[in-house]
C-alpha positions as CSV (number, residue, x, y, z in Angstrom):
1,X,0.0,0.0,0.0
2,X,2.8,2.4,0.8
3,X,4.1,1.9,-2.8
4,X,0.8,3.0,-4.2
5,X,0.8,6.1,-2.0
6,X,4.3,6.9,-3.3
7,X,3.2,6.4,-7.0
8,X,0.3,8.8,-6.4
9,X,2.7,11.3,-5.0
10,X,5.0,11.0,-8.0
11,X,2.0,11.4,-10.3
12,X,0.6,14.4,-8.5
13,X,3.9,16.2,-8.0
14,X,5.3,16.0,-11.6
15,X,3.8,13.4,-13.8
16,X,0.2,14.7,-14.1
17,X,1.1,17.9,-15.9
18,X,3.0,15.9,-18.5
19,X,0.0,13.6,-19.0
20,X,-2.2,16.6,-19.4
21,X,0.0,17.9,-22.2
22,X,-1.1,15.0,-24.5
23,X,-4.4,16.8,-25.4
24,X,-2.6,20.0,-26.4
25,X,0.5,18.5,-28.0
26,X,0.1,15.1,-29.8
27,X,3.9,14.8,-29.9
28,X,3.9,14.4,-26.2
29,X,1.5,11.4,-26.6
30,X,3.9,9.9,-29.1
31,X,6.9,10.3,-26.8
32,X,4.9,8.7,-24.0
33,X,4.0,5.8,-26.3
34,X,7.7,5.2,-27.1
35,X,8.6,5.2,-23.4
36,X,5.8,2.8,-22.6
37,X,7.1,0.5,-25.3
38,X,10.5,0.7,-23.8
39,X,9.3,-0.1,-20.3
40,X,7.3,-3.0,-21.6
41,X,10.4,-4.4,-23.3
42,X,12.6,-3.8,-20.2
43,X,10.2,-5.7,-17.9
44,X,9.4,-8.6,-20.2
45,X,13.1,-8.9,-21.2
46,X,13.9,-9.3,-17.5
47,X,11.5,-12.4,-17.5
48,X,8.8,-10.6,-15.6
49,X,5.1,-10.3,-16.3
50,X,3.9,-6.9,-17.1
51,X,1.8,-6.1,-14.0
52,X,1.2,-3.3,-11.5
53,X,3.9,-4.8,-9.1
54,X,6.4,-4.9,-11.9
55,X,5.6,-1.4,-13.0
56,X,5.9,-0.1,-9.4
57,X,9.2,-1.9,-9.0
58,X,10.5,-0.4,-12.3
59,X,9.3,3.1,-11.3
60,X,11.0,2.9,-7.9
61,X,14.2,1.7,-9.4
62,X,14.2,4.3,-12.2
63,X,13.4,7.1,-9.6
64,X,16.3,6.0,-7.4
65,X,18.7,5.7,-10.3
66,X,17.7,9.1,-11.7
67,X,18.1,10.7,-8.2
68,X,21.5,9.1,-7.8
69,X,22.8,10.9,-10.9
70,X,21.4,14.3,-9.8
71,X,18.0,14.4,-11.5
72,X,15.3,16.4,-9.8
73,X,11.6,16.7,-10.8
74,X,10.9,19.5,-13.3
75,X,8.3,22.1,-12.3
76,X,5.1,22.1,-14.3
77,X,5.6,23.8,-17.6
78,X,9.3,23.2,-17.6
79,X,11.3,21.4,-20.2
80,X,10.5,17.8,-20.7
81,X,13.5,15.4,-20.0
82,X,14.0,11.7,-20.5
83,X,13.4,10.8,-16.8
84,X,10.2,12.9,-16.5
85,X,8.8,11.3,-19.7
86,X,9.8,7.8,-18.6
87,X,8.3,8.1,-15.2
88,X,5.2,9.8,-16.5
89,X,4.8,6.9,-19.0
90,X,5.0,4.4,-16.2
91,X,2.3,6.3,-14.3
92,X,0.1,6.2,-17.4
93,X,0.6,2.5,-17.7
94,X,-0.5,2.1,-14.1
95,X,-3.7,3.8,-15.0
96,X,-4.7,1.0,-17.3
97,X,-6.7,-1.8,-15.9
98,X,-4.3,-4.2,-17.7
99,X,-1.1,-2.3,-18.5
100,X,-0.5,-2.6,-22.2
């Protein structure tokens, strides 16, 4: 349960504004689609099933790795970077009843 609370915090603090951009900027949707495909590939290549626990584990690991190299969340409206897009894509995948 604590992991889900953390995911919601990540989403509300920086991912939601990225997800909201999809309606205004179709290119953002395409970027998120590419990141979702890469996440799917990474999880299944590791021999795991694509599932909410696997996605949460991926998100936590990605967050930790990004923070270790100095990444910090961008403010809403700031430039989109790789880490922000990747973690926003995972949040989007977690929205799906069955992550695609």
